[in-house]
PAZAPA-4460 file (N, C-alpha, C; in steps of 0.05 Angstrom, whole numbers, plus 32768, in hexadecimal, padded with zeros to 4 digits):
% residues 154
    n_x    n_y    n_z   ca_x   ca_y   ca_z    c_x    c_y    c_z   seq   type   mol
   8939   732C   8382   8926   732A   8398   8934   7330   83B2     1      M     A
   8926   7340   83C3   8930   7347   83DD   891E   733A   83F2     2      V     A
   8929   732E   8407   8919   7322   841C   8926   7327   8437     3      S     A
   8916   7323   844C   891F   7324   8468   8917   730A   8475     4      T     A
   8923   7305   848C   891C   72EC   849A   8901   72ED   84A8     5      D     A
   88F6   7305   84AC   88DB   7307   84B7   88CF   7322   84AF     6      K     A
   88B5   7325   84AF   88A8   733D   84A5   88A6   7353   84BB     7      P     A
   88AA   734D   84D4   88A5   7360   84EA   88BD   735F   84FD     8      L     A
   88C8   7377   8503   88DF   7379   8515   88D8   738E   852A     9      Y     A
   88E7   738C   8540   88E5   73A0   8556   88FF   73B0   8556    10      Q     A
   88FD   73C9   8560   8916   73D9   8563   8929   73C9   8574    11      P     A
   8943   73CA   856D   8958   73BC   857B   895E   73A1   8570    12      G     A
   894D   7396   855F   8953   737C   8552   8964   737F   853A    13      Q     A
   896F   7369   852F   897F   7369   8517   896E   7361   8500    14      T     A
   896C   7372   84EC   895E   736C   84D3   8971   735E   84C0    15      L     A
   896A   7346   84B8   897B   7336   84A5   896E   7338   8489    16      H     A
   897C   7343   8476   8971   7345   845B   8982   7337   8447    17      M     A
   8976   732E   8431   8984   731E   841D   897B   7326   8401    18      R     A
   898D   7328   83EF   8988   732D   83D3   898D   7313   83C4    19      L     A
   897B   730C   83B3   897E   72F4   83A1   897C   72FF   8385    20      L     A
   8992   72FE   8376   8994   730A   835B   8997   72F6   8345    21      A     A
   8985   72F7   8332   8986   72E6   831A   8983   72F8   8302    22      F     A
   898F   72F0   82EB   898B   7300   82D3   8973   72F5   82C3    23      D     A
   896F   7300   82AB   8958   72F7   829B   895A   72DA   8292    24      N     A
   8972   72CF   8291   8976   72B3   828A   8974   72A1   82A2    25      D     A
   896B   72AC   82B9   8967   729D   82D2   8981   7291   82DD    26      K     A
   8997   72A0   82D7   89B1   7298   82E2   89B8   72AC   82F8    27      K     A
   89C6   72A2   830C   89CD   72B3   8323   89E0   72CA   831A    28      A     A
   89DB   72E2   8323   89EC   72F9   831E   8A03   72F7   8333    29      V     A
   8A1A   72EE   8329   8A30   72E8   833B   8A44   72FF   833D    30      T     A
   8A50   7302   8355   8A66   7314   835A   8A61   7330   834F    31      D     A
   8A49   733B   8355   8A41   7356   834D   8A3D   7367   8366    32      Q     A
   8A46   7380   8365   8A40   7392   837B   8A22   7399   837C    33      P     A
   8A18   739C   8394   89FC   73A3   8398   89FA   73B6   83B0    34      A     A
   89E4   73C4   83B1   89DE   73D6   83C7   89C4   73CE   83D4    35      T     A
   89C4   73CB   83EE   89AC   73C6   83FE   89A7   73DF   840F    36      L     A
   898F   73EA   840D   8989   7403   841C   896E   7400   8429    37      A     A
   896B   740C   8441   8952   740C   8450   8949   7429   8454    38      I     A
   8930   742E   844D   8924   7449   8451   890D   7448   8464    39      S     A
   8909   745D   8474   88F3   745E   8487   88D9   7466   8479    40      D     A
   88C3   7468   8488   88A9   746F   847C   88A9   748A   846E    41      P     A
   88BC   749C   8475   88BE   74B6   8468   88D2   74B6   8451    42      D     A
   88DB   749E   8449   88EE   749A   8434   890A   74A6   843A    43      D     A
   8911   74A7   8454   892B   74AF   845C   893D   7497   845F    44      T     A
   8955   7498   8453   8968   7482   8454   8970   747D   8471    45      L     A
   896D   7464   847A   8975   745C   8495   898D   744A   8496    46      Q     A
   8991   743B   8480   89A7   7427   847F   89AF   7422   8462    47      Y     A
   89C9   741E   845D   89D2   7418   8442   89EA   7406   8445    48      R     A
   89EB   73F1   8434   8A01   73DE   8434   8A09   73D8   8418    49      A     A
   8A23   73D8   8413   8A2E   73D0   83F9   8A36   73B3   83FC    50      E     A
   8A2A   73A1   83EB   8A2F   7385   83ED   8A37   737A   83D2    51      V     A
   8A3E   7361   83D0   8A46   7354   83B7   8A38   7339   83B6    52      R     A
   8A2D   7332   839F   8A1E   7319   839C   8A32   7301   839C    53      T     A
   8A29   72EB   83A7   8A3A   72D3   83A8   8A38   72C4   838D    54      S     A
   8A44   72AD   838B   8A42   729D   8373   8A26   7292   836E    55      R     A
   8A15   7294   8383   89FA   728B   8381   89E6   72A3   837D    56      F     A
   89F1   72BB   837A   89E1   72D3   8375   89D4   72DE   838F    57      G     A
   89E1   72D8   83A6   89D6   72E0   83C0   89E8   72F5   83CC    58      I     A
   89DC   730A   83D7   89EA   731E   83E7   89D9   7323   8400    59      A     A
   89E6   7328   8416   89D7   732B   842F   89E4   7341   8440    60      A     A
   89D3   734D   8451   89DC   7361   8464   89CA   7361   847D    61      A     A
   89D5   736A   8493   89C6   736C   84AC   89C6   7388   84B6    62      D     A
   89AF   7391   84C1   89AC   73AC   84CC   89A3   73AA   84E8    63      W     A
   89B2   73B5   84FA   89AB   73B7   8517   8997   73CE   8519    64      Q     A
   897E   73C8   851D   8969   73DD   851F   896E   73ED   8538    65      I     A
   8970   7408   8536   8973   7419   854E   895C   7416   8561    66      P     A
   8961   7419   857B   894C   7417   858F   8938   742D   858D    67      E     A
   8940   7445   8585   892F   745C   8584   8924   7462   8569    68      N     A
   8923   744F   8557   891A   7453   853C   88FC   7457   853B    69      I     A
   88F3   7466   8527   88D6   746A   8523   88C9   7451   8519    70      R     A
   88B2   744B   8523   88A3   7432   851C   8895   7437   8501    71      L     A
   8891   7422   84F2   8883   7424   84D9   888D   7410   84C4    72      G     A
   8885   7414   84AB   888D   7402   8495   88A5   740D   8487    73      T     A
   88BA   73FD   8485   88D3   7405   8479   88D6   73F7   845E    74      Y     A
   88E3   7405   844B   88E8   73FA   8431   8905   73F1   842E    75      Q     A
   8909   73DA   8423   8924   73D0   841E   8927   73D1   83FF    76      I     A
   893C   73DE   83F6   8942   73E0   83DA   895D   73D2   83D4    77      H     A
   895D   73C3   83BE   8976   73B7   83B5   897B   73C0   8399    78      A     A
   8994   73C7   8393   899B   73CF   8378   89B5   73C3   8370    79      E     A
   89B6   73B9   8357   89CF   73AD   834D   89CE   73AE   832E    80      F     A
   89E5   73A7   8322   89E6   73A5   8305   89E8   7388   82FD    81      E     A
   89DA   7380   82E8   89DC   7365   82DF   89F4   7363   82CB    82      D     A
   89F7   734B   82BF   8A0D   7346   82AD   8A0E   7359   8295    83      R     A
   89F7   7363   828D   89F5   7375   8276   89F7   7392   827E    84      R     A
   8A00   7398   8297   8A03   73B3   82A2   89E9   73C2   82A3    85      S     A
   89D3   73B4   82A8   89B9   73C1   82AB   89B4   73C3   82C9    86      R     A
   89AC   73DB   82D2   89A4   73DF   82EE   898A   73D0   82F3    87      K     A
   898A   73C1   8309   8972   73B2   8311   896E   73B8   832F    88      T     A
   8954   73B9   8336   894F   73BD   8353   8938   73AB   835C    89      D     A
   8937   73A7   8376   8922   7397   8383   891B   73A5   839D    90      A     A
   8902   73A0   83A6   88F9   73AD   83BF   88EA   7399   83D0    91      Q     A
   88EA   73A0   83EA   88DB   7390   83FE   88D3   73A3   8414    92      A     A
   88BF   739B   8423   88B5   73AB   843A   88B9   739B   8454    93      E     A
   88BE   73A9   8469   88C0   739D   8484   88B4   73B1   8498    94      V     A
   88A7   73A6   84AB   889A   73B7   84BF   88AA   73B6   84D9    95      K     A
   88AE   73CE   84E5   88BB   73D0   84FE   88A7   73DA   8512    96      I     A
   88A2   73CA   8527   888D   73D0   853B   8895   73C3   8555    97      S     A
   888B   73CF   856A   888F   73C3   8585   8879   73AE   8589    98      R     A
   8880   7398   8593   886B   7384   8599   8875   7373   85B0    99      Y     A
   8862   7368   85BF   8867   7356   85D5   8856   733D   85D1   100      E     A
   8861   7327   85D9   8851   730F   85D7   883B   7310   85EC   101      L     A
   8823   7308   85E5   880D   730A   85F7   8810   72F8   860F   102      P     A
   8805   7301   8626   8805   72F0   863E   87E9   72E5   8643   103      T     A
   87D6   72EC   8632   87BB   72E3   8635   87AE   72DF   8619   104      F     A
   8798   72D0   8619   8789   72CC   8600   876D   72D9   8603   105      T     A
   8762   72E1   85EE   8747   72ED   85ED   8736   72DE   85DA   106      V     A
   871E   72D7   85E3   870A   72C9   85D1   86F1   72DA   85D1   107      T     A
   86E4   72DA   85BA   86CB   72E8   85B7   86B6   72D4   85AD   108      A     A
   869F   72D2   85BB   868B   72BE   85B4   8671   72CD   85AF   109      K     A
   8669   72D0   8595   8650   72DE   858E   8638   72CC   8594   110      P     A
   8620   72D9   8598   8608   72C9   859E   85FC   72BD   8584   111      D     A
   8605   72C5   856D   85FB   72BA   8553   8613   72B6   8541   112      R     A
   860F   72A5   852D   8624   729F   8519   8626   72B6   8506   113      A     A
   8610   72C5   8500   8610   72DC   84EE   85FA   72EF   84F7   114      Y     A
   85FC   7307   84EC   85E8   731C   84F3   85DD   7329   84DA   115      Y     A
   85C4   732F   84DB   85B7   733E   84C5   85B8   735C   84CB   116      L     A
   85B6   736D   84B7   85B6   738A   84BC   85A1   7391   84D1   117      P     A
   85A9   73A2   84E4   8596   73AB   84F9   8596   7399   8512   118      G     A
   85A2   7382   8511   85A2   7370   8529   85BA   7379   853A   119      Q     A
   85B5   7378   8554   85CA   737E   8567   85DA   7364   856E   120      N     A
   85F3   7367   8573   8604   7351   857A   8609   7350   8598   121      A     A
   8607   7338   85A3   860F   7334   85BF   8627   7321   85BE   122      A     A
   863E   732C   85C6   8657   731D   85C4   8663   731A   85E0   123      V     A
   8669   7302   85E8   8677   72FD   8601   8695   72FD   85FC   124      E     A
   86A4   730E   860A   86C1   7310   8607   86CD   7305   8620   125      V     A
   86E0   72F3   861C   86EE   72E6   8633   870C   72E8   862F   126      R     A
   871A   72EC   8645   8737   72ED   8643   8743   72DD   865A   127      S     A
   8756   72CC   8653   8764   72BB   8666   8782   72BD   8663   128      D     A
   8790   72BE   867A   87AD   72BD   8679   87B5   72A2   866E   129      Y     A
   87CE   72A0   8663   87D7   7287   8657   87DA   7271   866C   130      L     A
   87DC   7278   8686   87DE   7264   869B   87C2   725B   86A4   131      F     A
   87AC   7265   8697   8791   725B   869D   877F   726C   86AD   132      G     A
   8788   727F   86BC   8777   7290   86CD   876A   72A5   86BC   133      K     A
   8751   72AD   86C2   8744   72C2   86B3   8750   72DE   86B9   134      P     A
   8750   72EF   86A5   8759   730B   86A8   8743   731A   86B7   135      V     A
   874A   7325   86CE   8736   7334   86DE   8738   7352   86D7   136      R     A
   8722   735F   86D8   8720   737C   86D4   872A   7385   86B8   137      H     A
   8726   7374   86A4   872E   737B   8689   8718   738D   867D   138      G     A
   871F   739C   8669   870D   73AE   865B   870B   73A8   863E   139      H     A
   86F3   73AA   8633   86EF   73A6   8616   86E6   73C1   860A   140      V     A
   86F3   73C8   85F4   86EB   73E1   85E6   86E4   73DA   85CA   141      R     A
   86CC   73E1   85C1   86C3   73DC   85A6   86C5   73F6   8596   142      V     A
   86D3   73F5   857F   86D7   740C   856E   86D1   7405   8551   143      V     A
   86CA   7419   8542   86C5   7415   8526   86DF   741B   8517   144      R     A
   86E8   7408   8507   8701   740B   84F8   86FB   7417   84DD   145      E     A
   8708   742D   84D6   8703   743A   84BC   871B   7435   84A9   146      T     A
   8733   7433   84B4   874B   742E   84A3   875C   7419   84B1   147      E     A
   8769   7408   84A1   877A   73F3   84AC   8798   73FC   84AA   148      R     A
   879D   7416   84A7   87B8   7420   84A5   87BE   7431   84BE   149      E     A
   87D5   742E   84CA   87DD   743F   84E0   87E8   7459   84D5   150      W     A
   87DD   7470   84DE   87E7   748A   84D5   87F9   7495   84EB   151      N     A
   8813   7495   84E6   8827   749E   84F9   8822   74BB   8502   152      Y     A
   881B   74CC   84EF   8818   74E9   84F5   87FF   74EE   8507   153      R     A
   87EB   74DF   8505   87D3   74E3   8515   87D6   74D6   8530   154      E     A
***
């Protein structure tokens, strides 16, 4: 199993990854070489580390994410051999994106609890800064969402 300390990172942060290796008998795979590799959304290798499992079957590595790296979903691959010299691998995903903590909250209050087909919705949208004052001159944009995936090329 491969895991990270969080699912979302920003460029410039340190990605901490860990491999937890057990064999079919549920015993830790100890003192075995392993490879941890990170690939970008185009499957280009961005990072590779040769590690060794501890007596508890754990191996870890850190990657300093470059500031100018492309944003998107990255794949983490781990590969090692178990006691029977069988190649084993594990994978995980991590997202690299820019984000800022919000300085305001937004609430939407519809005029009804539900709507039937053909009924129009009247929704009051309000935004307040975290210190309590309302956001002045804010804009609301309503769009139809067709896909929940970000397409980097478009």
